[in-house]
TORPA-4810 file (N, C-alpha, C, O; in nm, 3 decimals):
<nodes>
NODE_1_6.454_17.764_19.304_6.404_17.866_19.211_6.491_17.871_19.085_6.611_17.842_19.090_M
NODE_2_6.431_17.907_18.974_6.506_17.917_18.849_6.604_18.033_18.858_6.573_18.139_18.914_N
NODE_3_6.721_18.012_18.803_6.827_18.111_18.819_6.847_18.202_18.699_6.923_18.299_18.708_K
NODE_4_6.782_18.173_18.588_6.796_18.266_18.476_6.679_18.365_18.473_6.674_18.455_18.389_D
NODE_5_6.585_18.347_18.567_6.477_18.443_18.592_6.384_18.464_18.474_6.315_18.566_18.466_F
NODE_6_6.380_18.369_18.382_6.286_18.379_18.271_6.180_18.270_18.277_6.090_18.266_18.193_S
NODE_7_6.190_18.182_18.374_6.098_18.069_18.384_5.970_18.111_18.456_5.976_18.176_18.560_E
NODE_8_5.856_18.075_18.401_5.728_18.108_18.462_5.712_18.040_18.597_5.757_17.927_18.616_L
NODE_9_5.648_18.108_18.690_5.619_18.049_18.820_5.509_17.944_18.809_5.424_17.950_18.721_A
NODE_10_5.513_17.849_18.900_5.407_17.748_18.906_5.282_17.811_18.964_5.287_17.918_19.025_T
NODE_11_5.168_17.744_18.946_5.043_17.792_19.005_5.055_17.802_19.157_5.001_17.895_19.218_D
NODE_12_5.126_17.708_19.217_5.142_17.709_19.363_5.216_17.835_19.407_5.175_17.902_19.502_E
NODE_13_5.325_17.867_19.339_5.403_17.986_19.375_5.323_18.113_19.349_5.327_18.207_19.428_V
NODE_14_5.250_18.117_19.237_5.165_18.234_19.208_5.065_18.256_19.321_5.045_18.369_19.364_I
NODE_15_5.004_18.150_19.368_4.904_18.163_19.474_4.966_18.207_19.606_4.906_18.284_19.681_N
NODE_16_5.087_18.159_19.633_5.157_18.203_19.754_5.182_18.354_19.748_5.155_18.426_19.844_I
NODE_17_5.235_18.399_19.635_5.262_18.543_19.619_5.133_18.624_19.621_5.129_18.732_19.680_A
NODE_18_5.030_18.573_19.557_4.901_18.643_19.553_4.847_18.665_19.694_4.803_18.775_19.727_K
NODE_19_4.851_18.563_19.776_4.801_18.575_19.914_4.883_18.676_19.993_4.829_18.757_20.068_D
NODE_20_5.015_18.670_19.977_5.102_18.762_20.051_5.082_18.907_20.005_5.078_18.998_20.088_A
NODE_21_5.070_18.928_19.876_5.046_19.063_19.824_4.913_19.118_19.876_4.904_19.235_19.912_L
NODE_22_4.811_19.032_19.881_4.682_19.076_19.934_4.693_19.123_20.078_4.632_19.223_20.117_G
NODE_23_4.771_19.051_20.158_4.791_19.091_20.298_4.868_19.222_20.307_4.858_19.294_20.407_K
NODE_24_4.944_19.252_20.203_5.021_19.377_20.201_4.949_19.490_20.127_5.010_19.590_20.091_N
NODE_25_4.820_19.473_20.103_4.738_19.582_20.050_4.735_19.593_19.899_4.689_19.694_19.846_G
NODE_26_4.783_19.491_19.828_4.785_19.494_19.682_4.688_19.387_19.630_4.708_19.268_19.652_I
NODE_27_4.584_19.432_19.561_4.487_19.339_19.503_4.551_19.269_19.384_4.617_19.332_19.302_E
NODE_28_4.530_19.137_19.374_4.592_19.060_19.266_4.487_18.984_19.186_4.400_18.918_19.241_V
NODE_29_4.499_18.996_19.054_4.421_18.915_18.962_4.519_18.831_18.881_4.628_18.877_18.848_L
NODE_30_4.482_18.708_18.850_4.568_18.620_18.772_4.498_18.587_18.641_4.382_18.545_18.640_V
NODE_31_4.569_18.606_18.529_4.513_18.578_18.397_4.608_18.488_18.318_4.726_18.476_18.353_V
NODE_32_4.557_18.427_18.215_4.634_18.328_18.140_4.736_18.390_18.044_4.842_18.333_18.021_E
NODE_33_4.703_18.506_17.987_4.792_18.561_17.883_4.783_18.713_17.877_4.701_18.776_17.943_N
NODE_34_4.870_18.769_17.794_4.879_18.914_17.783_4.754_18.979_17.728_4.718_19.088_17.771_G
NODE_35_4.687_18.914_17.636_4.565_18.970_17.578_4.456_18.983_17.685_4.384_19.083_17.690_E
NODE_36_4.445_18.882_17.769_4.347_18.888_17.878_4.385_18.995_17.980_4.298_19.059_18.039_L
NODE_37_4.514_19.013_18.002_4.559_19.120_18.092_4.519_19.256_18.037_4.471_19.342_18.111_A
NODE_38_4.540_19.275_17.909_4.502_19.400_17.844_4.352_19.425_17.859_4.312_19.535_17.897_K
NODE_39_4.271_19.325_17.831_4.126_19.341_17.841_4.083_19.371_17.985_3.991_19.449_18.007_Q
NODE_40_4.149_19.308_18.081_4.116_19.331_18.222_4.145_19.476_18.260_4.065_19.541_18.328_K
NODE_41_4.261_19.526_18.217_4.296_19.666_18.248_4.192_19.761_18.188_4.147_19.854_18.256_V
NODE_42_4.154_19.738_18.064_4.059_19.827_17.997_3.921_19.821_18.063_3.846_19.918_18.059_L
NODE_43_3.887_19.707_18.123_3.762_19.698_18.198_3.768_19.777_18.328_3.666_19.827_18.377_Q
NODE_44_3.886_19.788_18.384_3.903_19.854_18.514_3.904_20.006_18.504_3.867_20.074_18.599_M
NODE_45_3.948_20.059_18.390_3.965_20.204_18.376_3.838_20.268_18.322_3.788_20.226_18.218_I
NODE_46_3.784_20.368_18.391_3.665_20.438_18.340_3.697_20.516_18.212_3.805_20.575_18.200_P
NODE_47_3.606_20.516_18.118_3.625_20.594_17.997_3.637_20.742_18.032_3.563_20.793_18.116_E
NODE_48_3.730_20.809_17.968_3.754_20.950_17.996_3.853_20.976_18.108_3.888_21.091_18.133_G
NODE_49_3.899_20.871_18.175_3.990_20.888_18.289_4.126_20.938_18.244_4.173_20.907_18.134_A
NODE_50_4.189_21.015_18.331_4.326_21.061_18.307_4.420_20.944_18.335_4.418_20.886_18.443_E
NODE_51_4.504_20.909_18.235_4.591_20.792_18.248_4.732_20.825_18.204_4.754_20.894_18.104_I
NODE_52_4.828_20.775_18.280_4.969_20.780_18.242_5.019_20.637_18.229_5.024_20.565_18.329_M
NODE_53_5.057_20.596_18.109_5.124_20.467_18.096_5.274_20.490_18.105_5.333_20.559_18.022_N
NODE_54_5.334_20.431_18.206_5.477_20.448_18.227_5.555_20.370_18.122_5.502_20.275_18.064_M
NODE_55_5.678_20.410_18.096_5.763_20.336_18.003_5.776_20.193_18.053_5.824_20.169_18.164_S
NODE_56_5.734_20.098_17.972_5.730_19.959_18.016_5.729_19.866_17.896_5.641_19.876_17.810_S
NODE_57_5.826_19.777_17.890_5.828_19.676_17.785_5.704_19.589_17.795_5.647_19.548_17.694_V
NODE_58_5.661_19.561_17.918_5.542_19.478_17.939_5.418_19.544_17.880_5.345_19.481_17.804_T
NODE_59_5.396_19.670_17.915_5.278_19.742_17.866_5.279_19.751_17.714_5.176_19.733_17.649_V
NODE_60_5.396_19.779_17.658_5.407_19.788_17.513_5.383_19.652_17.446_5.322_19.645_17.339_D
NODE_61_5.432_19.545_17.508_5.427_19.413_17.445_5.284_19.360_17.429_5.259_19.275_17.344_S
NODE_62_5.192_19.409_17.512_5.052_19.364_17.499_4.965_19.469_17.430_4.842_19.461_17.431_I
NODE_63_5.032_19.569_17.368_4.963_19.675_17.292_4.868_19.759_17.377_4.772_19.817_17.325_N
NODE_64_4.894_19.765_17.505_4.808_19.844_17.593_4.834_19.993_17.579_4.741_20.074_17.583_L
NODE_65_4.961_20.029_17.563_4.994_20.171_17.548_4.924_20.231_17.427_4.872_20.343_17.433_A
NODE_66_4.923_20.157_17.318_4.857_20.204_17.197_4.709_20.228_17.221_4.654_20.328_17.175_K
NODE_67_4.644_20.138_17.293_4.501_20.151_17.321_4.474_20.275_17.407_4.378_20.347_17.383_E
NODE_68_4.559_20.298_17.506_4.541_20.411_17.596_4.560_20.544_17.522_4.483_20.638_17.540_I
NODE_69_4.663_20.549_17.438_4.702_20.677_17.378_4.637_20.707_17.244_4.634_20.823_17.201_N
NODE_70_4.586_20.605_17.176_4.535_20.626_17.041_4.387_20.599_17.024_4.331_20.630_16.919_E
NODE_71_4.322_20.541_17.124_4.180_20.505_17.107_4.087_20.625_17.119_3.974_20.622_17.069_S
NODE_72_4.134_20.732_17.185_4.048_20.848_17.208_3.952_20.831_17.324_3.870_20.919_17.350_G
NODE_73_3.961_20.718_17.393_3.868_20.690_17.503_3.915_20.747_17.638_3.839_20.755_17.734_K
NODE_74_4.043_20.786_17.642_4.100_20.827_17.770_4.171_20.962_17.759_4.206_21.008_17.650_Y
NODE_75_4.192_21.024_17.873_4.267_21.149_17.883_4.413_21.113_17.903_4.459_21.098_18.016_D
NODE_76_4.486_21.098_17.794_4.622_21.045_17.796_4.724_21.152_17.836_4.735_21.256_17.771_S
NODE_77_4.798_21.124_17.942_4.905_21.215_17.982_5.017_21.212_17.879_5.080_21.315_17.853_V
NODE_78_5.043_21.097_17.820_5.145_21.087_17.716_5.113_21.180_17.597_5.202_21.243_17.541_R
NODE_79_4.986_21.187_17.562_4.946_21.276_17.453_4.967_21.422_17.491_5.004_21.504_17.407_N
NODE_80_4.944_21.454_17.618_4.970_21.590_17.664_5.119_21.622_17.655_5.159_21.732_17.616_K
NODE_81_5.203_21.523_17.693_5.348_21.542_17.684_5.391_21.574_17.541_5.477_21.659_17.519_F
NODE_82_5.330_21.506_17.445_5.368_21.523_17.305_5.345_21.665_17.255_5.408_21.710_17.160_A
NODE_83_5.252_21.735_17.321_5.220_21.871_17.280_5.294_21.976_17.363_5.269_22.096_17.348_A
NODE_84_5.386_21.932_17.448_5.457_22.024_17.537_5.605_22.030_17.501_5.658_21.940_17.436_M
NODE_85_5.670_22.136_17.545_5.812_22.156_17.520_5.888_22.122_17.649_5.873_22.190_17.750_D
NODE_86_5.969_22.016_17.643_6.039_21.971_17.763_6.135_22.077_17.818_6.161_22.081_17.939_A
NODE_87_6.188_22.162_17.729_6.283_22.263_17.774_6.216_22.375_17.853_6.272_22.425_17.950_K
NODE_88_6.096_22.413_17.810_6.028_22.525_17.876_5.917_22.482_17.971_5.874_22.559_18.058_T
NODE_89_5.869_22.357_17.955_5.759_22.309_18.038_5.794_22.181_18.114_5.707_22.104_18.153_Q
NODE_90_5.923_22.162_18.135_5.970_22.041_18.200_5.912_22.018_18.337_5.874_21.905_18.371_G
NODE_91_5.903_22.124_18.418_5.850_22.109_18.554_5.702_22.075_18.551_5.655_21.994_18.631_Q
NODE_92_5.630_22.137_18.460_5.487_22.106_18.446_5.468_21.961_18.403_5.376_21.894_18.450_E
NODE_93_5.554_21.913_18.315_5.546_21.774_18.272_5.573_21.678_18.388_5.508_21.574_18.400_M
NODE_94_5.669_21.713_18.472_5.698_21.630_18.589_5.578_21.621_18.683_5.548_21.515_18.738_K
NODE_95_5.510_21.732_18.700_5.391_21.734_18.787_5.280_21.645_18.730_5.215_21.571_18.804_K
NODE_96_5.259_21.654_18.599_5.156_21.572_18.535_5.187_21.423_18.551_5.098_21.343_18.579_L
NODE_97_5.315_21.388_18.533_5.353_21.248_18.541_5.359_21.193_18.681_5.352_21.071_18.701_G
NODE_98_5.371_21.281_18.780_5.387_21.237_18.919_5.255_21.203_18.986_5.254_21.128_19.084_A
NODE_99_5.143_21.257_18.937_5.017_21.236_19.006_4.898_21.225_18.912_4.799_21.296_18.930_A
NODE_100_4.905_21.137_18.812_4.788_21.115_18.728_4.681_21.039_18.805_4.712_20.972_18.904_P
NODE_101_4.557_21.048_18.761_4.451_20.975_18.830_4.475_20.824_18.824_4.455_20.753_18.923_A
NODE_102_4.518_20.776_18.706_4.547_20.634_18.686_4.687_20.619_18.630_4.729_20.695_18.542_W
NODE_103_4.760_20.520_18.682_4.893_20.489_18.631_4.899_20.341_18.594_4.855_20.255_18.671_T
NODE_104_4.953_20.313_18.475_4.968_20.176_18.428_5.116_20.149_18.407_5.186_20.231_18.348_I
NODE_105_5.163_20.036_18.452_5.304_20.003_18.434_5.335_19.861_18.475_5.248_19.774_18.471_G
NODE_106_5.459_19.839_18.515_5.499_19.706_18.559_5.606_19.720_18.667_5.640_19.831_18.710_S
NODE_107_5.658_19.606_18.711_5.761_19.602_18.815_5.867_19.502_18.769_5.851_19.438_18.665_V
NODE_108_5.974_19.488_18.847_6.084_19.402_18.803_6.100_19.275_18.885_6.166_19.181_18.841_H
NODE_109_6.043_19.271_19.003_6.044_19.148_19.082_5.933_19.154_19.186_5.901_19.260_19.239_A
NODE_110_5.876_19.038_19.213_5.773_19.022_19.316_5.814_18.903_19.402_5.838_18.794_19.350_V
NODE_111_5.821_18.924_19.532_5.864_18.814_19.620_5.746_18.730_19.666_5.631_18.775_19.667_T
NODE_112_5.777_18.608_19.704_5.672_18.518_19.752_5.608_18.569_19.881_5.496_18.529_19.913_E
NODE_113_5.678_18.656_19.955_5.618_18.711_20.076_5.555_18.849_20.053_5.531_18.923_20.147_D
NODE_114_5.530_18.882_19.925_5.446_18.997_19.895_5.513_19.132_19.887_5.448_19.234_19.908_G
NODE_115_5.642_19.135_19.858_5.711_19.261_19.837_5.737_19.282_19.688_5.740_19.186_19.610_K
NODE_116_5.754_19.407_19.649_5.767_19.442_19.507_5.892_19.528_19.489_5.918_19.619_19.567_V
NODE_117_5.969_19.499_19.383_6.088_19.576_19.352_6.070_19.644_19.216_6.031_19.581_19.118_I
NODE_118_6.100_19.773_19.213_6.097_19.849_19.088_6.231_19.921_19.073_6.271_19.998_19.160_V
NODE_119_6.299_19.895_18.962_6.424_19.963_18.932_6.399_20.068_18.825_6.311_20.051_18.741_A
NODE_120_6.478_20.176_18.827_6.456_20.283_18.731_6.586_20.358_18.705_6.666_20.380_18.795_S
NODE_121_6.604_20.398_18.579_6.719_20.480_18.544_6.699_20.625_18.589_6.792_20.689_18.637_A
NODE_122_6.576_20.677_18.571_6.550_20.818_18.602_6.463_20.839_18.726_6.470_20.944_18.790_T
NODE_123_6.382_20.739_18.761_6.288_20.753_18.872_6.156_20.814_18.832_6.075_20.845_18.919_G
NODE_124_6.132_20.833_18.702_6.013_20.906_18.658_5.882_20.838_18.696_5.781_20.905_18.718_S
NODE_125_5.883_20.706_18.704_5.758_20.636_18.736_5.734_20.624_18.886_5.623_20.591_18.928_Q
NODE_126_5.835_20.648_18.966_5.826_20.617_19.109_5.729_20.706_19.188_5.656_20.653_19.272_L
NODE_127_5.724_20.839_19.165_5.631_20.921_19.244_5.486_20.875_19.232_5.414_20.871_19.332_P
NODE_128_5.443_20.841_19.111_5.305_20.796_19.092_5.281_20.662_19.159_5.177_20.641_19.222_A
NODE_129_5.378_20.571_19.147_5.363_20.440_19.210_5.355_20.452_19.362_5.271_20.391_19.426_Y
NODE_130_5.445_20.532_19.417_5.457_20.540_19.562_5.338_20.610_19.627_5.287_20.565_19.730_I
NODE_131_5.294_20.721_19.567_5.197_20.806_19.638_5.105_20.887_19.548_4.986_20.900_19.578_Y
NODE_132_5.159_20.940_19.438_5.087_21.044_19.364_4.962_21.000_19.293_4.864_21.074_19.289_G
NODE_133_4.962_20.878_19.237_4.849_20.834_19.157_4.739_20.774_19.245_4.767_20.701_19.341_S
NODE_134_4.616_20.805_19.210_4.503_20.751_19.287_4.478_20.605_19.262_4.427_20.534_19.349_G
NODE_135_4.514_20.558_19.141_4.496_20.418_19.103_4.619_20.372_19.026_4.659_20.436_18.929_H
NODE_136_4.678_20.263_19.068_4.795_20.206_19.002_4.763_20.063_18.961_4.713_19.985_19.041_V
NODE_137_4.792_20.030_18.835_4.778_19.893_18.788_4.912_19.847_18.734_4.969_19.909_18.644_I
NODE_138_4.962_19.737_18.790_5.085_19.676_18.743_5.053_19.547_18.668_4.980_19.463_18.719_W
NODE_139_5.106_19.532_18.547_5.094_19.406_18.473_5.227_19.334_18.487_5.332_19.389_18.456_I
NODE_140_5.222_19.209_18.534_5.345_19.139_18.574_5.345_18.995_18.523_5.259_18.916_18.563_V
NODE_141_5.439_18.961_18.436_5.456_18.821_18.397_5.501_18.740_18.517_5.580_18.787_18.599_G
NODE_142_5.451_18.618_18.529_5.480_18.539_18.649_5.627_18.498_18.660_5.670_18.450_18.764_S
NODE_143_5.705_18.517_18.551_5.848_18.489_18.560_5.919_18.586_18.653_6.035_18.565_18.689_Q
NODE_144_5.850_18.692_18.694_5.910_18.793_18.783_5.895_18.757_18.931_5.947_18.829_19.017_K
NODE_145_5.826_18.649_18.961_5.810_18.608_19.101_5.937_18.537_19.147_5.986_18.444_19.083_I
NODE_146_5.990_18.583_19.260_6.114_18.529_19.316_6.090_18.490_19.463_5.987_18.522_19.521_V
NODE_147_6.188_18.421_19.519_6.173_18.371_19.656_6.169_18.485_19.757_6.079_18.491_19.841_K
NODE_148_6.267_18.575_19.750_6.279_18.679_19.852_6.349_18.801_19.792_6.379_18.805_19.672_D
NODE_149_6.374_18.901_19.877_6.435_19.025_19.828_6.575_19.003_19.773_6.614_19.065_19.674_L
NODE_150_6.651_18.915_19.836_6.787_18.889_19.785_6.781_18.836_19.642_6.857_18.880_19.556_D
NODE_151_6.692_18.742_19.618_6.679_18.689_19.483_6.621_18.793_19.387_6.655_18.796_19.269_E
NODE_152_6.534_18.879_19.441_6.480_18.987_19.360_6.588_19.083_19.313_6.587_19.128_19.199_G
NODE_153_6.683_19.114_19.402_6.794_19.202_19.365_6.882_19.137_19.259_6.928_19.204_19.167_M
NODE_154_6.905_19.008_19.273_6.982_18.937_19.171_6.910_18.943_19.037_6.973_18.960_18.932_K
NODE_155_6.778_18.929_19.040_6.701_18.936_18.916_6.718_19.073_18.850_6.737_19.082_18.728_R
NODE_156_6.710_19.178_18.930_6.722_19.314_18.877_6.859_19.335_18.811_6.868_19.383_18.698_V
NODE_157_6.966_19.299_18.884_7.101_19.330_18.836_7.153_19.231_18.733_7.225_19.269_18.641_Y
NODE_158_7.119_19.104_18.749_7.178_19.001_18.663_7.093_18.967_18.541_7.144_18.912_18.443_E
NODE_159_6.964_19.000_18.546_6.877_18.963_18.435_6.812_19.085_18.369_6.823_19.104_18.248_Y
NODE_160_6.744_19.167_18.449_6.672_19.281_18.393_6.767_19.387_18.337_6.748_19.434_18.225_V
NODE_161_6.868_19.424_18.414_6.955_19.534_18.372_7.024_19.509_18.238_7.022_19.599_18.153_L
NODE_162_7.083_19.393_18.213_7.145_19.373_18.082_7.045_19.384_17.966_7.078_19.440_17.861_P
NODE_163_6.925_19.332_17.985_6.823_19.341_17.881_6.777_19.485_17.859_6.762_19.529_17.745_L
NODE_164_6.756_19.558_17.968_6.712_19.697_17.957_6.823_19.785_17.902_6.797_19.878_17.825_E
NODE_165_6.946_19.757_17.941_7.059_19.834_17.889_7.069_19.819_17.738_7.091_19.917_17.666_D
NODE_166_7.053_19.696_17.689_7.057_19.672_17.544_6.941_19.741_17.474_6.959_19.798_17.367_A
NODE_167_6.822_19.737_17.536_6.705_19.802_17.476_6.725_19.954_17.469_6.696_20.017_17.368_R
NODE_168_6.776_20.011_17.579_6.796_20.155_17.585_6.901_20.202_17.483_6.885_20.308_17.422_A
NODE_169_7.005_20.125_17.465_7.109_20.163_17.369_7.052_20.165_17.227_7.086_20.251_17.146_R
NODE_170_6.967_20.068_17.199_6.907_20.061_17.065_6.805_20.173_17.046_6.798_20.233_16.938_K
NODE_171_6.725_20.202_17.151_6.617_20.299_17.139_6.665_20.444_17.154_6.617_20.533_17.083_A
NODE_172_6.759_20.467_17.246_6.798_20.604_17.280_6.944_20.636_17.253_6.985_20.752_17.263_Y
NODE_173_7.023_20.535_17.217_7.163_20.559_17.193_7.246_20.572_17.319_7.360_20.618_17.313_G
NODE_174_7.190_20.532_17.433_7.265_20.535_17.558_7.217_20.420_17.647_7.104_20.372_17.632_R
NODE_175_7.301_20.378_17.737_7.269_20.266_17.824_7.178_20.303_17.939_7.141_20.419_17.956_G
NODE_176_7.143_20.204_18.018_7.056_20.224_18.134_7.134_20.196_18.262_7.252_20.165_18.258_S
NODE_177_7.066_20.208_18.374_7.129_20.180_18.503_7.025_20.169_18.613_6.915_20.224_18.602_G
NODE_178_7.060_20.099_18.718_6.972_20.091_18.834_7.006_20.211_18.923_7.073_20.198_19.025_V
NODE_179_6.958_20.327_18.881_6.992_20.452_18.950_6.897_20.483_19.065_6.936_20.546_19.163_N
NODE_180_6.773_20.439_19.053_6.674_20.455_19.159_6.611_20.318_19.182_6.579_20.247_19.087_K
NODE_181_6.592_20.282_19.307_6.542_20.148_19.338_6.435_20.158_19.446_6.459_20.211_19.555_L
NODE_182_6.315_20.106_19.414_6.203_20.110_19.508_6.173_19.969_19.559_6.159_19.875_19.481_L
NODE_183_6.163_19.957_19.690_6.113_19.833_19.752_5.978_19.865_19.815_5.969_19.946_19.907_I
NODE_184_5.876_19.802_19.764_5.739_19.828_19.807_5.699_19.720_19.906_5.676_19.605_19.868_F
NODE_185_5.691_19.755_20.034_5.657_19.658_20.137_5.507_19.643_20.158_5.457_19.533_20.182_N
NODE_186_5.436_19.754_20.149_5.293_19.750_20.179_5.224_19.875_20.126_5.282_19.983_20.125_K
NODE_187_5.098_19.859_20.082_5.016_19.973_20.043_4.913_19.998_20.154_4.843_19.906_20.197_E
NODE_188_4.905_20.124_20.198_4.818_20.156_20.312_4.681_20.206_20.269_4.589_20.212_20.352_V
NODE_189_4.664_20.242_20.141_4.534_20.291_20.093_4.459_20.175_20.027_4.502_20.128_19.922_V
NODE_190_4.350_20.130_20.085_4.277_20.016_20.029_4.232_20.042_19.885_4.176_20.148_19.854_P
NODE_191_4.257_19.946_19.798_4.210_19.954_19.660_4.292_20.042_19.568_4.256_20.058_19.451_G
NODE_192_4.402_20.098_19.616_4.480_20.189_19.532_4.563_20.115_19.428_4.577_20.161_19.315_R
NODE_193_4.618_20.000_19.465_4.708_19.928_19.375_4.651_19.791_19.340_4.608_19.716_19.428_I
NODE_194_4.652_19.760_19.213_4.613_19.628_19.164_4.727_19.572_19.080_4.790_19.644_19.004_A
NODE_195_4.752_19.443_19.095_4.852_19.376_19.014_4.784_19.264_18.934_4.709_19.184_18.989_M
NODE_196_4.811_19.262_18.805_4.761_19.154_18.720_4.880_19.063_18.688_4.970_19.102_18.613_I
NODE_197_4.878_18.943_18.744_4.984_18.846_18.718_4.946_18.764_18.595_4.837_18.708_18.588_I
NODE_198_5.036_18.759_18.499_5.011_18.692_18.371_5.087_18.560_18.367_5.207_18.556_18.396_V
NODE_199_5.018_18.454_18.331_5.080_18.321_18.330_5.147_18.290_18.196_5.144_18.178_18.147_K
NODE_200_5.208_18.393_18.140_5.298_18.377_18.026_5.404_18.486_18.037_5.385_18.584_18.109_E
NODE_201_5.514_18.470_17.965_5.621_18.568_17.973_5.581_18.695_17.899_5.563_18.694_17.778_V
NODE_202_5.567_18.803_17.974_5.544_18.935_17.917_5.648_19.028_17.980_5.668_19.027_18.101_V
NODE_203_5.713_19.106_17.898_5.819_19.192_17.948_5.938_19.109_17.994_5.950_18.991_17.962_G
NODE_204_6.029_19.175_18.070_6.142_19.101_18.125_6.177_19.151_18.265_6.270_19.101_18.327_F
</nodes>
């Protein structure tokens, strides 16, 4: 396996991971590029649906967040946040973000045997991913596919964290950290989670 974790997976490896994820309750679609991933997501979401796009370099890089929040076609949780006061309505905001009807985001590693790793500084995206959201869509560049959980952890700490730390310092003036870590072994609700694997580098 590639050790700098930026190399795209082969079609063979993508298919291995796709089959394993399917057995673990995660529906997988494979597309050639980020634009096709964006179009696929927009086809999947009903117009008027309540949607929360989680903070994600991947989602931003394919201009999906802009479509969700600015097109007027959806009930954007992010737009609701913009009209709220975090100091006085913080708990209400947490509730909205924890259980939206639809959640869009990404993950940090996918193993060939169908497990998913999500790292987070705050944990804000985890409640919706784990249980709260009725529909979850993850957009994942195939460079995130790794052999196993051990390699996935190396990817998180040795590759993703330095990039995210640099991004956070530039965007927020403070660094990031792997403060909350989710290992997703299996989804028990049929049809709840879909993953779109992209055969180009999107996100990190």
